[in-house]
C-alpha positions, 0 to 999 in steps of 0.5 A: 308426152307429160299427162296433165293433173288437177288436184283441187283442195282447200286446204294449203296444206293437204296441197303441198302433202299431195305435192311432196307425196307424189313428186317423184312423178313429176317427170310424167306428170304435169301437175297443177294443184288450186284452192277452189272449184272456180279456180279449177274451172278456170283453168280447165278453160284455158288448158285441159287436163287429163285428169281432176282429182277434188276434195268434197267438201269445199266452200263455195263450190263442193267437189260433187258441184265441180265435177258436174260441171267437169262433166259438162264443160270437160267431159275428156277429164276423168273425175276423181274424188279424194276425200275423207267425208263420210256423209252418205246424204252428200257421197250419194250425190256424187255417184253420178258425175264421179268416176272414182271415190278414193278415200283419205287418208290414200296413200301415194302408191293408191293414187299414183296407180289409180291416176296412171291407169286412168291416164292409160285408158286413153289408149283404148280409144282414139275417138275423143268425141266417143271418149268423151260420150262414154266418160260422160255416161252416169248409168246404162240401161237394164233390161226393162223387166228387171228395172221394173222388178227392182223398182218394185222390190226396193219399194216393197215395205217387206222387200228383202236384200236377197230379192233386189241383189238377185234381180241385179246379179241378173242385169249387166247394167246394174252389176257394173254400177255395183261394182263400180259402187264397191270397187271404189271407196264410195262407202268405204267398202273397198275390198273383194266383192264377189257378186253384186248380190254380196255388193247389195248386202254390204250396201244395205236396203236403205242406201240401194232404194236412194241409189235407185229411187233418188240418184236414178243410178239405173234406167230402162232400155228403149227398145224403140229407139235402138233400132237392130239391137236386142237387149233380151238376146245380149242380156242371154248370152253374157249370162250364159258366158258368165257361167261357162266362164266361172265353169272353166276356170272352176275346172282348171282349179283357179283361185276363188278371186280368178273364178269370181273375176271369170264370171264377171267379166263374162257377164259384162264382156259385151257391155260396150256393145250396151253402151254404143247402142243406147248412145249411137242407136243409128250408127250401131244398127248400121253395123249389126245390119252390115254383119249380117249382110257381109257375114262378118263378126259384129266387131269387125263391122264396128272396127268399119263403121264406128273406128272401134269395136264394142270391146274396147268401149265397154273396158274403157268405160269400166276402167273408168270406173275402177272395176278391177284390171282382170275384169277390164283386161278380159272386156279388152282383149276377149275377141283377141286375146293374142294381144293381150301383153301377158299369155297366161290362164286368167279370166281373159281366157276363161271368158275368150273359150266360153263366149266361142263356146256359147256362141256355138251353142246359140247363134242367135244373137243379131247379126254377124258371125258367132265367134271364133276361138283363137286356137293359137292362144289356147294352144300356147296354153295348154288347153287344146285338149281341155275343150273337148272336156268343156263341150258337151257341157252346157254354157246356158245360166240355169 
């Protein structure tokens, strides 16, 4: 079935250029081109679209206003800005409702890959209601202590980028959001960024301050409303897994990109749990209680009660946000790496092994059995004998 893609730009020449540039995709995509936000909303009301790609500056209704309406009224539609406009005050307003930001001029290959990837993500989640819920998320709640620390740091007249970067790198929600920004073209920074600390330095303190105080891209986690879910336990496990995954990739003499992605994927591998706990607290608490009572893995209880798992939910969100494929892949398959189409050492390998090792060391995670190692997968990659060299090493963050 063809995917329906909606392009919006008030310049007719731009739309004609997009039509010519994407002509090769006409058999795979049902492409519609309109010249205003009002036309786009009217069209969406008649027939849903999988992806909308909009210009930023348009008369009457600009791109941010349009995609904000799309987010509220048509949450299943993936929202992408394609613009050459670089005014930071306007761009800041787009950070919430926009999944990804592409800069003009944008070559055909980049645009095709971005749209195709967004369409492919739908296969991760079968439940349209859950797709819409996740697609509508503008931010994720942070550990309260770190949230207060970052608020204090950005308002401190003597505050430093190093301090802000250090705080953000210790929080999985802040890390995910910062990686969304630097892996998109929001601020013209699209490049390989190894950490949220580096992202903070590239964005600068003024931009970070605006994001935190004005745009409010971070929020604190309300423990009283989230039932059995314990964010501090998730935080400790995630940091330990990221640290361990990085060490495994380093000891396997992987290149810098694999090592960096292994750490980021390890830090973020359970972010789907946070998504579910923040949005479906009662149902997710029930899954944790069931896992504990039946002695099953948490992801198995999630599948039974929610029809999906935190692995798929996390991969769906970070895929929408445009994070690198290697990170999305590691999240999606970290419990079942044998199901991954590509069987080679990758950040997924490091995260899967690290997750199992850290769970073996520390079984304090709320509910369920510790993650188990896919021995067949490890053996296929010729890594079984390496496990003994990794096990004695501490897999906790310093």
